[in-house]
C-alpha positions as CSV (number, residue, x, y, z in Angstrom):
1,M,148.4,103.6,141.0
2,S,147.8,99.8,142.2
3,F,145.4,97.9,140.1
4,F,142.5,98.2,142.7
5,E,142.8,102.2,143.0
6,S,141.7,102.3,139.2
7,E,138.5,103.6,138.6
8,M,137.7,101.1,135.8
9,V,138.3,98.4,137.8
10,R,136.6,99.8,140.9
11,K,133.4,99.8,138.7
12,E,134.0,96.4,137.0
13,L,134.4,95.1,140.5
14,Q,131.1,97.2,141.8
15,D,129.0,95.8,138.8
16,I,130.3,92.0,139.7
17,E,128.9,92.5,143.0
18,D,125.8,94.0,142.2
19,L,125.5,91.1,139.3
20,Q,126.2,88.3,141.9
21,D,123.5,89.8,144.3
22,E,121.1,89.7,141.8
23,V,122.0,86.5,140.2
24,F,121.7,84.9,143.8
25,G,119.0,86.5,145.0
26,N,116.8,85.2,142.1
27,V,118.4,81.3,141.8
28,F,115.9,79.8,144.1
29,Q,112.6,81.0,142.2
30,F,114.4,80.2,139.0
31,Q,112.5,76.8,138.7
32,S,109.0,78.3,139.1
33,A,109.6,81.5,136.9
34,S,108.1,82.5,133.7
35,K,110.4,81.2,130.7
36,A,110.9,85.5,130.2
37,D,112.1,85.7,133.6
38,Q,114.3,82.3,133.5
39,L,115.8,83.8,130.3
40,A,116.6,87.1,131.7
41,H,118.1,85.1,134.5
42,I,120.3,83.0,132.0
43,E,121.2,86.8,130.2
44,L,122.1,88.0,134.1
45,L,124.5,85.0,134.6
46,E,126.1,85.6,131.0
47,E,126.7,89.0,132.0
48,L,128.3,88.1,135.4
49,L,130.7,85.2,133.8
50,N,131.6,87.8,131.1
51,K,132.4,90.2,133.4
52,Q,134.0,88.0,136.0
53,Q,136.4,86.2,133.0
54,I,137.6,89.6,131.9
55,L,138.8,90.6,135.1
56,Y,140.4,87.5,135.6
57,F,142.1,88.1,132.3
58,R,143.3,91.6,133.7
59,L,144.4,90.1,136.9
60,Q,146.8,87.6,135.0
61,H,148.4,90.3,133.0
62,S,149.1,92.7,136.0
63,D,152.2,93.2,137.8
64,D,150.6,94.8,140.7
65,P,151.0,92.5,144.2
66,D,147.4,93.1,145.0
67,A,146.0,91.8,141.9
68,K,148.4,88.8,142.0
69,R,147.2,87.9,145.7
70,M,143.9,88.3,144.4
71,L,144.5,85.9,141.8
72,E,145.7,83.3,144.1
73,K,143.1,83.6,145.9
74,I,140.4,82.9,143.2
75,K,142.8,79.6,142.4
76,A,142.2,78.9,145.8
77,G,139.0,79.2,145.8
78,A,138.2,76.9,142.9
79,T,139.8,74.2,144.9
80,E,136.7,74.8,147.3
81,F,134.7,73.4,144.4
82,G,136.8,70.4,143.7
83,F,139.4,71.8,141.2
84,S,143.1,71.0,141.0
85,R,145.4,73.7,141.9
86,D,147.0,73.8,138.7
87,T,143.1,73.9,136.7
88,D,143.2,76.6,134.0
89,I,140.5,79.0,135.7
90,G,139.8,80.1,132.1
91,Y,138.7,76.1,131.4
92,V,136.4,76.6,134.4
93,F,134.9,79.5,132.5
94,R,134.5,78.1,129.1
95,N,132.6,75.2,130.3
96,M,130.4,77.2,132.7
97,M,129.7,78.9,129.5
98,K,128.8,75.8,127.8
99,V,126.1,75.1,130.7
100,V,124.6,78.4,130.2
101,A,124.6,78.0,126.8
102,Q,123.0,74.6,126.9
103,M,120.4,75.9,130.0
104,R,119.2,78.6,127.0
105,D,119.1,76.1,124.6
106,H,116.8,73.9,126.7
107,L,115.0,76.8,127.6
108,A,114.3,77.6,124.0
109,T,113.0,74.2,123.0
110,S,111.0,73.4,126.0
């Protein structure tokens, strides 16, 4: 069975897609949203990042050619955001989680 034929992987990919739709659908209303809605948005963003990070980890440890191709697409996509080709994507995830934590902290103190 290939990596993407796994029921668990397909479910995780669908969850990621659903979360992406929800997060990006609400991003433009974030500034004008209530504190509770902003916090809910941040929690969705954390959940999305966690699921993406887990998928990335699985891709890294798979021997499946399709998984390796997706891993290469992710790395290529990171270069479009200004990262070098050899950037550790795990580092990117850690920094993104720090930013989200800072958003949460800022919201809690404002």
